[in-house]
C-alpha positions as a Python dict, from the first residue, in 0.01 Angstrom:
ca = {
    (1, 'M'): (0, 0, 0),
    (2, 'K'): (-119, 278, 228),
    (3, 'Y'): (-473, 139, 218),
    (4, 'S'): (-347, -213, 290),
    (5, 'Y'): (-144, -88, 582),
    (6, 'L'): (-445, 93, 732),
    (7, 'V'): (-658, -220, 697),
    (8, 'Y'): (-384, -423, 862),
    (9, 'L'): (-347, -171, 1145),
    (10, 'A'): (-722, -162, 1204),
    (11, 'S'): (-735, -539, 1217),
    (12, 'V'): (-450, -553, 1468),
    (13, 'L'): (-616, -292, 1689),
    (14, 'C'): (-946, -475, 1665),
    (15, 'F'): (-780, -805, 1752),
    (16, 'C'): (-600, -649, 2047),
    (17, 'S'): (-921, -482, 2163),
    (18, 'C'): (-1117, -808, 2137),
    (19, 'Q'): (-843, -996, 2317),
    (20, 'Q'): (-839, -728, 2586),
    (21, 'V'): (-1218, -758, 2636),
    (22, 'K'): (-1194, -1136, 2636),
    (23, 'S'): (-901, -1125, 2876),
    (24, 'S'): (-1092, -887, 3104),
    (25, 'E'): (-1397, -1113, 3102),
    (26, 'E'): (-1191, -1425, 3165),
    (27, 'S'): (-1000, -1258, 3448),
    (28, 'Q'): (-1328, -1169, 3615),
    (29, 'R'): (-1463, -1520, 3568),
    (30, 'M'): (-1146, -1662, 3715),
    (31, 'V'): (-1184, -1481, 4049),
    (32, 'A'): (-1124, -1770, 4283),
    (33, 'I'): (-1343, -1863, 4575),
    (34, 'D'): (-1152, -1775, 4891),
    (35, 'S'): (-1131, -2116, 5059),
    (36, 'T'): (-983, -1977, 5382),
    (37, 'F'): (-1270, -1730, 5413),
    (38, 'V'): (-1533, -1996, 5340),
    (39, 'E'): (-1389, -2245, 5588),
    (40, 'K'): (-1383, -1976, 5857),
    (41, 'Q'): (-1752, -1899, 5796),
    (42, 'L'): (-1840, -2268, 5810),
    (43, 'A'): (-1654, -2325, 6135),
    (44, 'T'): (-1808, -2013, 6290),
    (45, 'L'): (-2170, -2078, 6191),
    (46, 'A'): (-2151, -2447, 6294),
    (47, 'S'): (-2000, -2368, 6634),
    (48, 'D'): (-2184, -2405, 6965),
    (49, 'E'): (-2179, -2026, 6997),
    (50, 'F'): (-2468, -2005, 6749),
    (51, 'E'): (-2676, -2256, 6947),
    (52, 'G'): (-2798, -2450, 6644),
    (53, 'R'): (-2936, -2137, 6468),
    (54, 'K'): (-3304, -2195, 6543),
    (55, 'P'): (-3552, -1922, 6449),
    (56, 'F'): (-3713, -1739, 6743),
    (57, 'S'): (-3409, -1805, 6962),
    (58, 'A'): (-3094, -1634, 7083),
    (59, 'G'): (-2922, -1840, 6814),
    (60, 'E'): (-3121, -1660, 6545),
    (61, 'T'): (-3028, -1318, 6680),
    (62, 'K'): (-2659, -1410, 6674),
    (63, 'T'): (-2683, -1564, 6328),
    (64, 'I'): (-2868, -1289, 6143),
    (65, 'N'): (-2656, -1015, 6298),
    (66, 'Y'): (-2342, -1205, 6206),
    (67, 'L'): (-2461, -1243, 5846),
    (68, 'K'): (-2549, -874, 5832),
    (69, 'T'): (-2198, -787, 5951),
    (70, 'I'): (-2039, -1007, 5686),
    (71, 'F'): (-2263, -863, 5412),
    (72, 'E'): (-2162, -512, 5518),
    (73, 'S'): (-1793, -599, 5532),
    (74, 'L'): (-1808, -744, 5179),
    (75, 'G'): (-1967, -427, 5047),
    (76, 'L'): (-2311, -566, 4971),
    (77, 'A'): (-2586, -304, 4985),
    (78, 'P'): (-2894, -364, 5202),
    (79, 'G'): (-3129, -582, 5001),
    (80, 'N'): (-3464, -469, 5141),
    (81, 'G'): (-3474, -95, 5103),
    (82, 'D'): (-3232, 35, 5364),
    (83, 'S'): (-3238, -289, 5564),
    (84, 'Y'): (-3052, -618, 5540),
    (85, 'F'): (-3352, -797, 5692),
    (86, 'Q'): (-3684, -911, 5553),
    (87, 'P'): (-3912, -977, 5853),
    (88, 'V'): (-4100, -1306, 5830),
    (89, 'P'): (-4399, -1312, 6071),
    (90, 'M'): (-4472, -1660, 6198),
    (91, 'V'): (-4650, -1838, 6475),
    (92, 'K'): (-4463, -2090, 6685),
    (93, 'I'): (-4688, -2376, 6789),
    (94, 'T'): (-4545, -2587, 7069),
    (95, 'G'): (-4761, -2894, 7080),
    (96, 'Y'): (-4814, -3132, 7370),
    (97, 'P'): (-4982, -3437, 7220),
    (98, 'D'): (-5147, -3709, 7425),
    (99, 'E'): (-4901, -3975, 7531),
    (100, 'T'): (-5129, -4234, 7374),
    (101, 'L'): (-5348, -4256, 7067),
    (102, 'A'): (-5657, -4469, 7134),
    (103, 'I'): (-5759, -4716, 6862),
    (104, 'K'): (-6100, -4886, 6860),
    (105, 'G'): (-6189, -5138, 6591),
    (106, 'K'): (-6351, -5470, 6511),
    (107, 'G'): (-6026, -5642, 6591),
    (108, 'G'): (-6013, -5495, 6941),
    (109, 'S'): (-5900, -5182, 7120),
    (110, 'F'): (-5542, -5081, 7187),
    (111, 'V'): (-5322, -4773, 7216),
    (112, 'L'): (-5026, -4640, 7024),
    (113, 'K'): (-4752, -4475, 7228),
    (114, 'Y'): (-4590, -4137, 7163),
    (115, 'P'): (-4327, -4092, 7019),
    (116, 'N'): (-4220, -4444, 6922),
    (117, 'D'): (-4546, -4541, 6749),
    (118, 'F'): (-4676, -4201, 6641),
    (119, 'V'): (-4607, -3829, 6636),
    (120, 'T'): (-4893, -3580, 6612),
    (121, 'Y'): (-4907, -3202, 6591),
    (122, 'T'): (-5114, -2929, 6433),
    (123, 'E'): (-5058, -2627, 6211),
    (124, 'K'): (-5373, -2462, 6346),
    (125, 'P'): (-5290, -2176, 6585),
    (126, 'E'): (-5537, -2293, 6849),
    (127, 'S'): (-5481, -2383, 7214),
    (128, 'L'): (-5649, -2723, 7177),
    (129, 'V'): (-5720, -2948, 6879),
    (130, 'Q'): (-5866, -3294, 6903),
    (131, 'L'): (-6010, -3593, 6724),
    (132, 'N'): (-6305, -3767, 6889),
    (133, 'N'): (-6382, -4111, 6750),
    (134, 'S'): (-6264, -4002, 6407),
    (135, 'E'): (-6296, -4284, 6156),
    (136, 'L'): (-5974, -4389, 5987),
    (137, 'V'): (-5982, -4418, 5609),
    (138, 'F'): (-5693, -4568, 5416),
    (139, 'C'): (-5651, -4324, 5127),
    (140, 'G'): (-5359, -4488, 4951),
    (141, 'Y'): (-5100, -4225, 4871),
    (142, 'G'): (-5340, -3938, 4943),
    (143, 'I'): (-5300, -3805, 4589),
    (144, 'V'): (-5535, -3622, 4353),
    (145, 'A'): (-5348, -3588, 4022),
    (146, 'P'): (-5575, -3538, 3718),
    (147, 'E'): (-5279, -3541, 3477),
    (148, 'Y'): (-5203, -3897, 3589),
    (149, 'G'): (-5570, -3999, 3604),
    (150, 'W'): (-5533, -4057, 3979),
    (151, 'N'): (-5768, -3977, 4269),
    (152, 'D'): (-5714, -4152, 4600),
    (153, 'Y'): (-6014, -3969, 4753),
    (154, 'E'): (-6265, -4053, 4484),
    (155, 'G'): (-6618, -4114, 4607),
    (156, 'I'): (-6571, -4042, 4978),
    (157, 'D'): (-6672, -3756, 5204),
    (158, 'M'): (-6376, -3705, 5441),
    (159, 'R'): (-6544, -3459, 5677),
    (160, 'G'): (-6474, -3567, 6035),
    (161, 'K'): (-6257, -3856, 5919),
    (162, 'T'): (-5881, -3911, 5938),
    (163, 'A'): (-5684, -4009, 5628),
    (164, 'V'): (-5411, -4268, 5662),
    (165, 'V'): (-5175, -4229, 5368),
    (166, 'M'): (-4842, -4356, 5242),
    (167, 'I'): (-4534, -4142, 5187),
    (168, 'N'): (-4386, -4103, 4836),
    (169, 'D'): (-4555, -4187, 4502),
    (170, 'P'): (-4720, -4500, 4360),
    (171, 'G'): (-4424, -4531, 4122),
    (172, 'F'): (-4175, -4577, 4407),
    (173, 'Q'): (-4013, -4921, 4368),
    (174, 'A'): (-4298, -5026, 4140),
    (175, 'E'): (-4069, -5124, 3850),
    (176, 'D'): (-4291, -4919, 3620),
    (177, 'S'): (-4136, -4599, 3486),
    (178, 'T'): (-4473, -4488, 3342),
    (179, 'L'): (-4640, -4484, 3685),
    (180, 'F'): (-4611, -4116, 3780),
    (181, 'K'): (-4235, -4061, 3727),
    (182, 'G'): (-4132, -4408, 3831),
    (183, 'N'): (-3877, -4399, 4109),
    (184, 'T'): (-3839, -4020, 4083),
    (185, 'M'): (-4054, -3851, 4345),
    (186, 'T'): (-4301, -3586, 4232),
    (187, 'Y'): (-4441, -3320, 4462),
    (188, 'Y'): (-4737, -3553, 4519),
    (189, 'G'): (-4499, -3774, 4714),
    (190, 'R'): (-4393, -3510, 4967),
    (191, 'W'): (-4537, -3500, 5319),
    (192, 'T'): (-4628, -3135, 5274),
    (193, 'Y'): (-4855, -3223, 4983),
    (194, 'K'): (-5019, -3510, 5175),
    (195, 'Y'): (-5132, -3274, 5451),
    (196, 'E'): (-5239, -3003, 5206),
    (197, 'E'): (-5455, -3243, 5005),
    (198, 'A'): (-5614, -3405, 5310),
    (199, 'A'): (-5714, -3059, 5432),
    (200, 'R'): (-5855, -2968, 5090),
    (201, 'Q'): (-6065, -3286, 5108),
    (202, 'G'): (-6207, -3169, 5442),
    (203, 'A'): (-6036, -3438, 5653),
    (204, 'A'): (-6018, -3379, 6025),
    (205, 'G'): (-5685, -3556, 6046),
    (206, 'C'): (-5405, -3700, 5835),
    (207, 'L'): (-5149, -3960, 5942),
    (208, 'I'): (-4860, -4055, 5713),
    (209, 'I'): (-4721, -4408, 5731),
    (210, 'H'): (-4345, -4388, 5777),
    (211, 'E'): (-4113, -4622, 5593),
    (212, 'T'): (-3744, -4534, 5591),
    (213, 'N'): (-3667, -4601, 5224),
    (214, 'A'): (-3978, -4426, 5096),
    (215, 'A'): (-3938, -4127, 5328),
    (216, 'G'): (-3564, -4095, 5280),
    (217, 'Y'): (-3486, -4075, 5652),
    (218, 'P'): (-3530, -4289, 5965),
    (219, 'W'): (-3794, -4261, 6237),
    (220, 'F'): (-3553, -4065, 6458),
    (221, 'V'): (-3588, -3772, 6219),
    (222, 'I'): (-3965, -3784, 6265),
    (223, 'K'): (-3927, -3776, 6643),
    (224, 'S'): (-3676, -3491, 6644),
    (225, 'S'): (-3822, -3278, 6364),
    (226, 'W'): (-4197, -3309, 6430),
    (227, 'S'): (-4200, -3274, 6806),
    (228, 'G'): (-4163, -2964, 7021),
    (229, 'G'): (-4215, -2616, 6881),
    (230, 'K'): (-4284, -2582, 6509),
    (231, 'L'): (-4307, -2264, 6310),
    (232, 'N'): (-4578, -2180, 6061),
    (233, 'L'): (-4665, -1888, 5839),
    (234, 'E'): (-4996, -1726, 5923),
    (235, 'S'): (-5236, -1812, 5640),
    (236, 'N'): (-5599, -1875, 5556),
    (237, 'T'): (-5538, -2202, 5375),
    (238, 'P'): (-5731, -2502, 5515),
    (239, 'K'): (-5556, -2719, 5774),
    (240, 'C'): (-5640, -3052, 5933),
    (241, 'E'): (-5713, -3048, 6304),
    (242, 'V'): (-5440, -3306, 6367),
    (243, 'Q'): (-5165, -3430, 6140),
    (244, 'G'): (-4866, -3651, 6197),
    (245, 'W'): (-4692, -3980, 6132),
    (246, 'I'): (-4732, -4340, 6242),
    (247, 'S'): (-4467, -4609, 6221),
    (248, 'L'): (-4500, -4892, 5971),
    (249, 'T'): (-4546, -5140, 6256),
    (250, 'A'): (-4821, -4928, 6412),
    (251, 'A'): (-4995, -4898, 6074),
    (252, 'S'): (-4986, -5276, 6034),
    (253, 'N'): (-5156, -5316, 6372),
    (254, 'V'): (-5422, -5064, 6270),
    (255, 'F'): (-5491, -5257, 5950),
    (256, 'K'): (-5523, -5579, 6148),
    (257, 'A'): (-5769, -5412, 6383),
    (258, 'S'): (-5988, -5319, 6087),
    (259, 'G'): (-6085, -5682, 6037),
    (260, 'I'): (-6111, -5624, 5662),
    (261, 'E'): (-6040, -5928, 5453),
    (262, 'G'): (-5800, -5914, 5164),
    (263, 'G'): (-5529, -5722, 5346),
    (264, 'K'): (-5225, -5609, 5151),
    (265, 'F'): (-5339, -5249, 5177),
    (266, 'L'): (-5005, -5106, 5070),
    (267, 'E'): (-4990, -5313, 4750),
    (268, 'R'): (-5348, -5219, 4660),
    (269, 'A'): (-5260, -4850, 4683),
    (270, 'K'): (-5026, -4878, 4383),
    (271, 'T'): (-5310, -4991, 4155),
    (272, 'K'): (-5464, -4735, 3924),
    (273, 'G'): (-5832, -4699, 4009),
    (274, 'F'): (-5767, -4747, 4382),
    (275, 'K'): (-6062, -4636, 4596),
    (276, 'P'): (-6038, -4522, 4958),
    (277, 'I'): (-6100, -4793, 5217),
    (278, 'P'): (-6291, -4704, 5538),
    (279, 'L'): (-6121, -4914, 5805),
    (280, 'G'): (-6402, -4931, 6058),
    (281, 'V'): (-6147, -4812, 6313),
    (282, 'N'): (-6184, -4493, 6517),
    (283, 'I'): (-5918, -4286, 6689),
    (284, 'S'): (-5928, -4027, 6962),
    (285, 'T'): (-5646, -3794, 7057),
    (286, 'K'): (-5569, -3434, 7156),
    (287, 'V'): (-5290, -3185, 7111),
    (288, 'R'): (-5262, -2896, 7354),
    (289, 'N'): (-5064, -2600, 7223),
    (290, 'E'): (-4870, -2304, 7344),
    (291, 'L'): (-4873, -2023, 7087),
    (292, 'E'): (-4605, -1763, 7031),
    (293, 'R'): (-4632, -1506, 6755),
    (294, 'N'): (-4304, -1352, 6660),
    (295, 'T'): (-4094, -1249, 6364),
    (296, 'S'): (-3796, -1427, 6217),
    (297, 'N'): (-3580, -1281, 5942),
    (298, 'N'): (-3445, -1349, 5598),
    (299, 'V'): (-3111, -1174, 5550),
    (300, 'V'): (-3059, -1010, 5212),
    (301, 'G'): (-2782, -814, 5043),
    (302, 'I'): (-2740, -697, 4685),
    (303, 'I'): (-2485, -590, 4426),
    (304, 'K'): (-2667, -342, 4203),
    (305, 'G'): (-2616, -409, 3833),
    (306, 'E'): (-2435, -147, 3625),
    (307, 'E'): (-2653, -168, 3315),
    (308, 'K'): (-2965, -369, 3409),
    (309, 'P'): (-3018, -304, 3780),
    (310, 'D'): (-3382, -415, 3758),
    (311, 'E'): (-3295, -770, 3646),
    (312, 'Y'): (-3192, -1007, 3925),
    (313, 'I'): (-3006, -1331, 3985),
    (314, 'I'): (-3085, -1456, 4336),
    (315, 'Y'): (-2855, -1689, 4529),
    (316, 'T'): (-3018, -1856, 4830),
    (317, 'A'): (-2911, -2069, 5126),
    (318, 'H'): (-3097, -2134, 5449),
    (319, 'W'): (-2920, -2021, 5764),
    (320, 'D'): (-3138, -2209, 6014),
    (321, 'H'): (-3123, -2547, 6186),
    (322, 'F'): (-3291, -2703, 6493),
    (323, 'G'): (-3128, -2519, 6780),
    (324, 'I'): (-3112, -2689, 7119),
    (325, 'G'): (-3321, -3003, 7143),
    (326, 'E'): (-3343, -3362, 7258),
    (327, 'P'): (-2997, -3473, 7383),
    (328, 'V'): (-2824, -3754, 7198),
    (329, 'A'): (-2515, -3904, 7362),
    (330, 'G'): (-2504, -3602, 7594),
    (331, 'D'): (-2512, -3342, 7315),
    (332, 'S'): (-2821, -3121, 7281),
    (333, 'I'): (-2700, -2860, 7028),
    (334, 'Y'): (-2809, -2939, 6673),
    (335, 'N'): (-2522, -2753, 6505),
    (336, 'G'): (-2625, -2825, 6145),
    (337, 'A'): (-2273, -2810, 6002),
    (338, 'L'): (-2351, -2980, 5673),
    (339, 'D'): (-2716, -2875, 5686),
    (340, 'N'): (-2670, -2588, 5624),
    (341, 'A'): (-2366, -2405, 5757),
    (342, 'T'): (-2191, -2533, 5444),
    (343, 'G'): (-2447, -2372, 5213),
    (344, 'T'): (-2448, -2044, 5404),
    (345, 'A'): (-2067, -2034, 5403),
    (346, 'G'): (-2074, -2109, 5030),
    (347, 'L'): (-2319, -1824, 4975),
    (348, 'L'): (-2085, -1587, 5159),
    (349, 'G'): (-1786, -1714, 4959),
    (350, 'I'): (-1966, -1649, 4631),
    (351, 'A'): (-2067, -1302, 4751),
    (352, 'K'): (-1703, -1231, 4833),
    (353, 'A'): (-1598, -1342, 4485),
    (354, 'F'): (-1852, -1108, 4323),
    (355, 'T'): (-1745, -812, 4536),
    (356, 'S'): (-1379, -884, 4459),
    (357, 'M'): (-1428, -826, 4086),
    (358, 'P'): (-1294, -498, 3948),
    (359, 'K'): (-1623, -426, 3772),
    (360, 'K'): (-1980, -475, 3884),
    (361, 'P'): (-2198, -714, 3683),
    (362, 'K'): (-2453, -579, 3435),
    (363, 'R'): (-2746, -733, 3621),
    (364, 'S'): (-2809, -715, 3995),
    (365, 'V'): (-2703, -1012, 4206),
    (366, 'V'): (-2892, -1083, 4528),
    (367, 'F'): (-2772, -1293, 4822),
    (368, 'L'): (-3064, -1419, 5027),
    (369, 'A'): (-3007, -1621, 5345),
    (370, 'V'): (-3351, -1754, 5433),
    (371, 'T'): (-3503, -1863, 5760),
    (372, 'A'): (-3706, -2166, 5868),
    (373, 'E'): (-3621, -2404, 5585),
    (374, 'E'): (-3617, -2684, 5838),
    (375, 'Q'): (-3971, -2593, 5942),
    (376, 'G'): (-4110, -2641, 5591),
    (377, 'L'): (-3926, -2395, 5360),
    (378, 'L'): (-4103, -2108, 5533),
    (379, 'G'): (-3855, -1825, 5474),
    (380, 'S'): (-3841, -1884, 5100),
    (381, 'A'): (-4219, -1941, 5090),
    (382, 'Y'): (-4271, -1602, 5253),
    (383, 'Y'): (-4029, -1440, 5009),
    (384, 'A'): (-4207, -1601, 4712),
    (385, 'E'): (-4540, -1466, 4840),
    (386, 'N'): (-4392, -1126, 4931),
    (387, 'P'): (-4106, -1074, 4684),
    (388, 'I'): (-3868, -786, 4727),
    (389, 'Y'): (-3774, -810, 4358),
    (390, 'A'): (-4036, -859, 4088),
    (391, 'P'): (-4058, -1229, 3994),
    (392, 'E'): (-4100, -1144, 3624),
    (393, 'Q'): (-3766, -960, 3640),
    (394, 'T'): (-3594, -1232, 3841),
    (395, 'V'): (-3375, -1415, 3593),
    (396, 'A'): (-3303, -1725, 3802),
    (397, 'N'): (-3253, -1867, 4149),
    (398, 'I'): (-2939, -2061, 4244),
    (399, 'N'): (-2989, -2247, 4571),
    (400, 'I'): (-2718, -2392, 4794),
    (401, 'D'): (-2805, -2655, 5053),
    (402, 'G'): (-2567, -2915, 5198),
    (403, 'M'): (-2235, -2884, 5015),
    (404, 'N'): (-1970, -3148, 4944),
    (405, 'Y'): (-1755, -3229, 5250),
    (406, 'Y'): (-1575, -3541, 5116),
    (407, 'G'): (-1342, -3406, 4847),
    (408, 'A'): (-1323, -3323, 4478),
    (409, 'T'): (-1533, -3526, 4234),
    (410, 'R'): (-1535, -3586, 3861),
    (411, 'D'): (-1906, -3511, 3848),
    (412, 'I'): (-2182, -3290, 3982),
    (413, 'S'): (-2539, -3393, 4049),
    (414, 'I'): (-2823, -3169, 3938),
    (415, 'V'): (-3136, -3222, 4144),
    (416, 'G'): (-3436, -3219, 3911),
    (417, 'L'): (-3216, -3251, 3602),
    (418, 'G'): (-3405, -3174, 3282),
    (419, 'Q'): (-3633, -2906, 3425),
    (420, 'S'): (-3486, -2587, 3279),
    (421, 'D'): (-3211, -2416, 3081),
    (422, 'M'): (-3025, -2368, 3409),
    (423, 'D'): (-2922, -2733, 3381),
    (424, 'D'): (-2758, -2662, 3044),
    (425, 'L'): (-2566, -2367, 3187),
    (426, 'A'): (-2443, -2579, 3478),
    (427, 'T'): (-2344, -2857, 3240),
    (428, 'A'): (-2135, -2613, 3036),
    (429, 'E'): (-1960, -2482, 3348),
    (430, 'A'): (-1893, -2835, 3473),
    (431, 'K'): (-1734, -2921, 3139),
    (432, 'K'): (-1494, -2627, 3176),
    (433, 'Q'): (-1386, -2783, 3506),
    (434, 'G'): (-1334, -3118, 3338),
    (435, 'R'): (-1639, -3263, 3510),
    (436, 'Y'): (-1959, -3425, 3393),
    (437, 'V'): (-2321, -3396, 3503),
    (438, 'R'): (-2549, -3671, 3625),
    (439, 'P'): (-2902, -3669, 3768),
    (440, 'D'): (-2973, -3695, 4138),
    (441, 'S'): (-2859, -4038, 4256),
    (442, 'Q'): (-3159, -4070, 4490),
    (443, 'P'): (-3455, -3933, 4292),
    (444, 'E'): (-3700, -4129, 4505),
    (445, 'K'): (-3624, -3901, 4802),
    (446, 'G'): (-3765, -3592, 4633),
    (447, 'F'): (-3479, -3358, 4713),
    (448, 'F'): (-3604, -3109, 4451),
    (449, 'F'): (-3905, -3042, 4675),
    (450, 'R'): (-3706, -3037, 4998),
    (451, 'S'): (-3511, -2716, 4962),
    (452, 'D'): (-3578, -2350, 4903),
    (453, 'Q'): (-3546, -2339, 4524),
    (454, 'F'): (-3882, -2517, 4509),
    (455, 'N'): (-4068, -2205, 4623),
    (456, 'F'): (-3906, -2003, 4343),
    (457, 'A'): (-3998, -2275, 4093),
    (458, 'K'): (-4359, -2269, 4216),
    (459, 'V'): (-4393, -1907, 4102),
    (460, 'G'): (-4222, -1975, 3768),
    (461, 'I'): (-3860, -1867, 3828),
    (462, 'P'): (-3607, -2113, 3677),
    (463, 'V'): (-3385, -2263, 3944),
    (464, 'L'): (-3066, -2460, 3993),
    (465, 'Y'): (-2990, -2688, 4285),
    (466, 'I'): (-2680, -2905, 4267),
    (467, 'N'): (-2545, -3168, 4501),
    (468, 'G'): (-2181, -3259, 4530),
    (469, 'G'): (-2093, -3539, 4294),
    (470, 'T'): (-2042, -3902, 4392),
    (471, 'D'): (-1754, -3995, 4159),
    (472, 'H'): (-1463, -3912, 4391),
    (473, 'K'): (-1148, -3827, 4198),
    (474, 'T'): (-926, -4068, 4390),
    (475, 'K'): (-1149, -4288, 4608),
    (476, 'G'): (-1440, -4366, 4376),
    (477, 'E'): (-1816, -4387, 4424),
    (478, 'T'): (-1822, -4655, 4693),
    (479, 'Y'): (-1635, -4423, 4928),
    (480, 'V'): (-1881, -4136, 4876),
    (481, 'K'): (-2189, -4355, 4903),
    (482, 'A'): (-2070, -4499, 5233),
    (483, 'L'): (-2022, -4148, 5373),
    (484, 'Q'): (-2362, -4030, 5249),
    (485, 'D'): (-2541, -4336, 5388),
    (486, 'D'): (-2367, -4293, 5722),
    (487, 'F'): (-2463, -3926, 5739),
    (488, 'T'): (-2831, -3997, 5664),
    (489, 'A'): (-2850, -4282, 5915),
    (490, 'N'): (-2646, -4131, 6198),
    (491, 'H'): (-2606, -3754, 6165),
    (492, 'Y'): (-2889, -3601, 5958),
    (493, 'H'): (-3090, -3368, 6186),
    (494, 'R'): (-2892, -3491, 6486),
    (495, 'P'): (-2654, -3310, 6721),
    (496, 'S'): (-2365, -3503, 6564),
    (497, 'D'): (-2385, -3294, 6244),
    (498, 'H'): (-2060, -3120, 6343),
    (499, 'Y'): (-1785, -2963, 6137),
    (500, 'N'): (-1470, -3172, 6174),
    (501, 'P'): (-1167, -3010, 6007),
    (502, 'A'): (-965, -3326, 6066),
    (503, 'T'): (-1193, -3547, 5856),
    (504, 'W'): (-1375, -3309, 5620),
    (505, 'D'): (-1217, -3241, 5281),
    (506, 'L'): (-1356, -2910, 5149),
    (507, 'S'): (-1186, -2918, 4809),
    (508, 'G'): (-1506, -3041, 4644),
    (509, 'M'): (-1711, -2776, 4820),
    (510, 'M'): (-1482, -2504, 4683),
    (511, 'E'): (-1498, -2647, 4332),
    (512, 'D'): (-1879, -2653, 4346),
    (513, 'A'): (-1889, -2296, 4482),
    (514, 'Q'): (-1659, -2188, 4199),
    (515, 'L'): (-1894, -2347, 3944),
    (516, 'L'): (-2194, -2166, 4093),
    (517, 'F'): (-2006, -1836, 4096),
    (518, 'N'): (-1893, -1877, 3734),
    (519, 'L'): (-2246, -1964, 3624),
    (520, 'G'): (-2401, -1671, 3809),
    (521, 'Y'): (-2136, -1432, 3682),
    (522, 'G'): (-2199, -1534, 3322),
    (523, 'L'): (-2573, -1498, 3366),
    (524, 'S'): (-2534, -1162, 3536),
    (525, 'N'): (-2356, -1026, 3230),
    (526, 'S'): (-2585, -1170, 2965),
    (527, 'S'): (-2930, -1086, 2832),
    (528, 'Q'): (-3052, -1448, 2859),
    (529, 'Y'): (-3364, -1537, 3053),
    (530, 'P'): (-3346, -1913, 3117),
    (531, 'Q'): (-3669, -2098, 3044),
    (532, 'W'): (-3839, -2413, 3167),
    (533, 'K'): (-3818, -2709, 2933),
    (534, 'E'): (-4111, -2883, 2767),
    (535, 'G'): (-4276, -3122, 3008),
    (536, 'S'): (-4183, -2922, 3317),
    (537, 'E'): (-4477, -2858, 3547),
    (538, 'F'): (-4343, -2503, 3598),
    (539, 'K'): (-4329, -2395, 3233),
    (540, 'D'): (-4671, -2230, 3224),
    (541, 'K'): (-4600, -2043, 3546),
    (542, 'R'): (-4301, -1869, 3386),
    (543, 'K'): (-4511, -1782, 3083),
    (544, 'N'): (-4777, -1636, 3312),
    (545, 'L'): (-4514, -1416, 3479),
    (546, 'K'): (-4411, -1270, 3146),
    (547, 'D'): (-4774, -1224, 3037),
}
């Protein structure tokens, strides 16, 4: 009897102890995102006071100092030694392109007009770049992809020539899921890749043909985003003399001027075995530049882990937008409320939740607000090339960019679903919220390559990037789609991207932030290193980090 009693007592104590541990863990996981705090940060960062948060401006100074103050007030330690800042040296190139682009061909001579027909600029830090009678070559999609058996530059010497290429991939709207990734954009479809590959081929210039559906945004975005001052990291990688965009109408006129029979250039580009087509058309144009070398800043804070301080989960959000620019309807401040005051406010809300817990996590948790995402993911690219925390000891990156402003949804969307174990962790957390996971609803727009998690993926670190769902809990999918389409057409990268407390419903944003906090908390207290899945183009890069 005495022995039985002792066994019973031990089991009760064990049960109580286990329940106590479980209760403690659950209580920490259930720390709620402070919605009042998050909304205040959103309203503040999206206000005119921050002047559109453009790097190299008074708006940057206000923004990074504000973020530093919030990090300090939350109790985050400086994330870069004894500093909250990681300096990011860049060169600002303010280009003044010719007002016209001269075209000479068999079908006659004519000019394209800036900025309605074309936009040109350069990433070369030189006072003058130019093309003199550079022959245009239609290079299809401008892709060299051995794994797909594809080479749009095969058999041609591009030195001195200008490539004319299409945006997106050959699989876009091709009704063939085996052609690249079908309607899902790969990195080969991104404008950044097009310019990189043209430069590797030795081209003097590269012009991308704009088409709204394939690009994912209208021509206005080209005019506003690719004109004026642009920031670049200083690097030794090859660059074209001139790069830019031409409208679909302008491209059609160029093709007509070539006088080449058979036409239908765009359809031919989707055919495997496509060969580049010299157009017999020459262009001449110049871009004069003003150069300014300066330093922008990533802002970084950290919670040091209690047991594994040298293992890191990194949350990211870009703090920047376009500052003060071309007026639209009398408004010249590009506030960037959705893009990305929401993400930055969400980052701060998650940081507050972590610092509100009674016990620090086992692993370190880093909060990194990066600069110059709108200029080509530059802040995260610089971090990836100059990491503060060893990539092989970085467990994962959770990126936040453009949060849900239209209310709670039954679903979440994972951009790049199927890439890594991070998707499985997010799916599990969504299920706990009574929600389900679906892939990105617009895979053809290549959102996976358009935000900062991509630079972490490129060096092998598993990433997660979610979008707010589209299955609204009370108003359905049609309601959400109409809002998203309206934002893309009328507010994306425009001054009208304002925070409107009267019409925005932040309940979905808070639910998504809670999911990301819960996921990161669980990962910060585990020994798991998420991995890339089979078939992911990043799998070998993670393996190389560990090797």
